[in-house]
N, C-alpha and C positions, 0 to 999 in steps of 0.2 A: 504494500500500500504506500502510495506517495505521501510524503510528509513535508513539512516546512522546516528547514534547518535554521534559517534566519528570516524573521519577518521584517518587512518594510511597510511604510505607510500605504503604499499601493496594494500590497498583498492583503493587508488588513481590510482595506476598503473593498477589495474583491470578495473577501469572505462576507462582509456586510451585505454587499449586493446579492450574493448567492443566497443568503438567508432572508432577503427581502425586508430588511430592517431599516428604520429611520436612524439618524444619528443618535437621537435620544434613546431609542430602543436598543441599539447596538451597545451604547455606552452602559445602559442599565443592565444588559445581559452580561457584559464583561465585568461590571462593577467598577467602572472608571468614570471620569468626568466627561460630559458631552464635548467640552472644548478640546479634549484630547483627540476624539474622533475627527472633529472639525480640522484640527491641526494636521492629522494624517491626510485628509483630503487636500489641504493646501500645500503640504510638503510630502508628496508621494515617495520621495527618495529617502525620507528620514528613517532611521532604524530605531524602533521602540526599545526602551530599556529592558533589563532582564526580567523585572516583575511582569511587565506587559507582554514580553515574549512568552512567559509561562502561561499567562491568561489566554493568549491567542492559541497556543498549542492545546490547552485544555478545551477551549471552545471548538477547535477543529476536531478533536477526539469525540466530542459528544454530539455533533450535528448529525442529522439524518444522512442516509446514503445519497438521497437526491440533492441535498444541499452540498455535500462533499463533491458530488459529480459536477454540479454547476460551477462550483468554485474552480476545480481544475480545468473544466472546459473553458472558463473565461481566460485561462492563461494560454489559449490557442495551441495547446499540445506542446508548447515549448518548455524548456527547463530553465527559466530565469534563475538568477542567483538566489540561492536559498531553498530551492526545491530539490529535495533528495529523493532518490529512488526512481524506478522506471515504471511506476504504476499509472502515469498519466495516459498513455496510449490505451492501456487495458481499460481504464475508467471510461475513456471516450467510447471505446468499442462496445463495452457492456451497456453503457447508457444509451447509445444509439440503438442497440438491439432491443432494449426494453421499451424505448419510445416507439419503435416500429411495431412492436407487438401490441402495445397499449392503444395505438391508433390504427390497427389493422382494419382496413375498409371492409374486408370479408366478415370479420367478427362483428363489426358495427352494423352490418346490414342484416344480420340474422335476428330472429325474434328473441326476446329476452328470456334466457333460460332460468329456471327456478334455482339452479345451482349457484348462479351468480349472487342472488340475494342471500342464499344460505351461507355462502362463503363470506360475504360481508358481515353477516350476523355473527358468524364464528370469530371473525377477526376483531369485531368490536368487543366481544366477550373476552377474548384473550387480552386485549389492550386494557380493558377495564380491570382485569385481575392482575395486571403486571405491577404490583405494588413496589417492586424494587427498581423500576426504571426511573431515570432522571426525567424531570418535568418536560424539558425541551424535546426529548425523544418521544414521550407520550403525545405531546402537542403535534409533532410532525406526523406521527402515525395516524392520529385522529383526523388531521386535516386531509391526509391522503384518502382515508375511508369516506369522509364526507364528500370529497370531490368525485370519487368513483360512484358513490350513490347518486349524486346529482346528475352524472352522465346517464345512469340507468333510468332516472326519472324522465329524462327527455325521450327515452325509447319505448315507454310503455304508457298506456292509458287505462290499464286494468286496475280497478279500485283496490283490489286486495294487494296487488304488487306495490301500488303507490303508498298504501298505508304502511307496509313493511319498510319501504325505503324512507318514508318520512320518519319512522322510528329510528332507523339507522342514522339518518342525518341529525336528528335531535340528540341521540346519544353521543355521536361524534362531536357535535357542537358543545354538548355539556362537558365532555372531557377536555375539549379545547379551552372552554371557559375556566374550568377548574385549574388547568395547568398554566393558562395565561396569568391567572391570579398568582400562582406560585412563582412565576417569572417576573412579577412586578408590573404587569401591564393591566392596570386597574380598569381603565375605561374600556379597553378592548374586551376584558373579561366580562364586564357588565353587558356589553353589546352582544357577545356570544351567548350569554346566559338568557337574554331576552329572546334571541333567535331560537334557542333550544326550546323555550316554552312555546313559541309559536308552532314549531314543527311537531311537538308533542300534541298540541291542540289539533293540528291538521290530521294527525294520525288517530285521534280519539283515544290516546293512551293516557288514562287518568293518573296512573302511578308515575309515569315519567314526567307528566306535567307537574305533579306535586313535588317530585324530586328537583325539578328546575326552579320552582319557587323557593324551595329550601336552599338552593345554591344562592339565589338572589338575597335571601335573608342572611346567609353567611357573609356574603360580600358587604352587605349593609352594616352588619355587626363589626366587621373589620375596619370599616370606614368610620366607626363610632357614630352610626346613625341608627340607633335602636328603634326609633319611631318608624322609620321607613321599613325596617325589618319586620316590625309587628303589623304593618299594613300589608306586606306580602304574606304574612302568616294568616291574616284574616281571609285573603283571597285563596290561599293554598288550601285551607281547611274546607272551603266550599267544594273544592275539586278532589281532595284526597280520599282514596278508598280507606276503609277501616283497616286497622292493623298496623303493620310496620310503617307505611307512609305517614300516618298521623303521629306515630311514635317519634319518628325522626323530626318532624316539624315541631313538636312540643319541646324536644330537647334543645333545638336551635333557638326556640323562643325563650327558653330559660336563660340563655346567654343574653338575649335582648333585655329581658326584665332586670337581669343583674347589672347591665350597663346603666340602667336607670336607678340603680340602688334600691330596687323594690324586692326585698327578700321574701315578703309574703307571696307575691306573684310567682317568684321562683319556686317556692315550696308548693304552691297550688298547681302550677303547670307540670311539675315533676310527679305530683300525685295523680294528675289526670293521665300522664304518660304511663303510669303503672296499669291503668285500665286498658290502655291501648296495647300494652305488652301482653296482657291476658287475651285480648282479642286476636293478636298476631299469632299466638300459639296455635289457634285452630283455623287460621285464615292466611296461608302462605302468600306472600306477595310475588307476583309473576316476575317483575323486574328484578327483585332481589335474588330470586331462586334461579331464573334462567340466565341472567347476565351476571349478576353478583358483582364482586369486587368493589369498585368505586360506587356502584349503585346499590350495594347492600348496606344496611346500617348495623344491626347486631348489637350485642352487649358491650363490646369494646368501645365502639364509637359513642354509644349512649353514656357510658361511664365517663369517657373523655369529655363529652359536652357538659355533663354535670360538674366535672372538676373545673372546667374553664369558668362556668357560672359562679361557683363558690369562690374561685380565685378573684373574680371581679368584685365580690363582696368581702374580700380579704379574710375569708374564713379558711385558714391554712389546714386545720384538722379535717374538715369535710372535703376540701380539695384533694388533699393527700390520699384520703380513703378512696375516693372515686378514681383518681388517677392510677392508683395501684391495682384496683379492680380491672381497669382497662389493660394495663400492662400484662397482667396474668393471662387474660384472654389472648392478647397478641402473641405472647410467648408460647402458647400452646399450638399455634399454627405451624405448619411445615415451613422451614426456613425460606424457600422461594416465594411463599405467599405472605410473608410478613411485610406490611406496608411501612417502609422505613420512615416516611414523613410523619405518619401518625404516631409511630412509636417514639421517635425522637422528640416530636412536639409534646407528647405526654410526659416524657422524661424532663423536659424543661418546666412543665407545669408542676411536676413533683418538686423540682428545685425551688420554684417560686413559693410553693406551699411551705417548704422547710424554712425559707427566709421569713415568711410570715409567722412561723412558730419559733423564730429566733435560733434556728439551727443551721449555721453556715456550713458545718461539716457534712450534714446530710445533703445540702444543696450542692456542694462541690462533688460529692459522690454521684448524685443523680446526673450531673453534667459531664461526667468523665467520658462516656462514649460519644456524646453529642459533639464535644469539642474536637473529636478525632474524625468527624465527617469530612470527606473530600469536598472541595469548593463547589463542584458541579451538582452536589446534592443539597446545598444550603439554599433552600427556597425561601420565599417571602414569609410563609407561615412560620418557619423556624427563626428567621432573622427578626421578625416582629416580636416573637416570644422572648428571644434572647435579649433584644433591646430593652424589654421591660425589666428583665433581670438586672441588666446593666444599670438601669435607672434606680432600681431598688438598692443596689449596692453603693450608689452614690449618695444615699440618704442616711441619716442617723438610724441605728447606731453603727451601721456597717462602714460608713465613710471614715471612721476613726480606727478601724480594725485592719491590721496589716495583712492578715490572711485574706480578708474579704477584698481588700484593694488588689491583691495579687490575682484573685479570681476575676475581678473586674477587668484587669489588664489582659488576661487571657481571652475573655469574651470580646474585648475591644479589638484585639488582633484577629480573632475569628471573623468578626463582622467586617473588618477592613479587607479581608482576603476573599470574601464571598462574591458571587456573581449576581446576587439578588439583594435588593435594598428594601427595608421595611417602609411602609407608608408613613410619611411625616407630614 
C-alpha cells in the first residue's frame, strides 16, 4: 500500500479534497487550527512539522478505501517527493475496475433484484454492530450504503421495495448523523438526523422514527438545550411503539430533566421507564432485534443514560452505581462486539462520579485505559466528557492537590492530541 513519507502542504490539501472537507472540517478532523489548513493552501510547498506529519499519517490510515483511492488518483499516478511504495498504479487499476462494475450499463438496465436490497440490509446491520470501528470509517461506510440505496430507489416503483430502501436510507443517515456528531460536525449531524426521521416516516417505520427522534434529543442535550430535547420527546412519544423504543426515549429524557436540575422529573421518568422495561420483555422491538447494534438500547445503555443524568445532578453515588451496572453488561459481551465509545464514555462518567465523592484515586483508576486510547478513537463524546473532568479538577479542592493537577495535565495532553474537539 502506498504511503506518504513526507507530507507537504499540497499533499495535505489533496487529502482534504479527496475527503470532501471544508477547511474548517478538515482542521477539526485533524485537531488543528483552521488557519493552518489555510496556510497549506497558500504555501503548497511548505513541509508541516513533525506533530502535523503524524496527524496526517494517522488521518490517511483511517480514511475509507474510496477516499484513499481518490487521494492517490489526484497525484496523477506519479510518485512526487514523499510518496513511498509502488501501490499507486495498483490503486488506480483497482479503483477503475470497481467504478466500471458499479456503473455497468448491463446491470443498471436489469430489473431490481431482491438480493440487492437484502445485501444492503445485511451491510447496514453489520455496520450498525461494528462497535469497534472508528467514527470516520462508520460514516464513510454508511454514506456508501445510503448512496447505493438511493440509486436503487431510482430503478424501482414497487411500494414494498421502496419502503425497504427508505428504511435502509434512514438507517444509513442515522449512522451518519451519529458519527458526524462524534467527529464534531454538529450542524451536519442535526441535518442528517432530520433527514433520517423523514425517511423513517416515508417508510412507515415507527420504531426507526422514534429512534431518530431520540438521536435529535441526544444532540439537543449535548448542545445544552434540554427544552428542545423535551419537545422532541413529546413528538417521539406520539410515534413510538410500546416497549424498548419508549424505554430509550425516557432514559434520554432523564438527561434532559437533569440538565434543568429537576431531580423529581428525573426520578419520575426513570420510574415510568421501568414500566416500559416490563412491556419490552414481552414485546421485542423489530429494529433492535433484526438490526441491533447502534439501534438497540438494552440494559447497558439504559444504565449509562441514568448515570449521565445523576452526574448532571452531581449525585456521585447514584452515578457510580448506574455506570458500573453499564460496564458489567458491556464487559460480558464478546470482545469484537464491545462498543469502545460507550465503554470509555462510561469509564469517564465513573471518574466524574468519584470526583464528586471526593475520591481522586478512584477517578484516576477509572481513566487509566481511557487515556491510552489512540487519537483516531477520541471522538467528541469522549472529549466532551473528559473536558468536564478537566474543569472539575481545576476547581477546589482539586486545584490545590498535586496528584489531581498531574491528572489534569495528562487529560490536557490527551485533549491536545485528539482529532475531535468538544462543543464550546
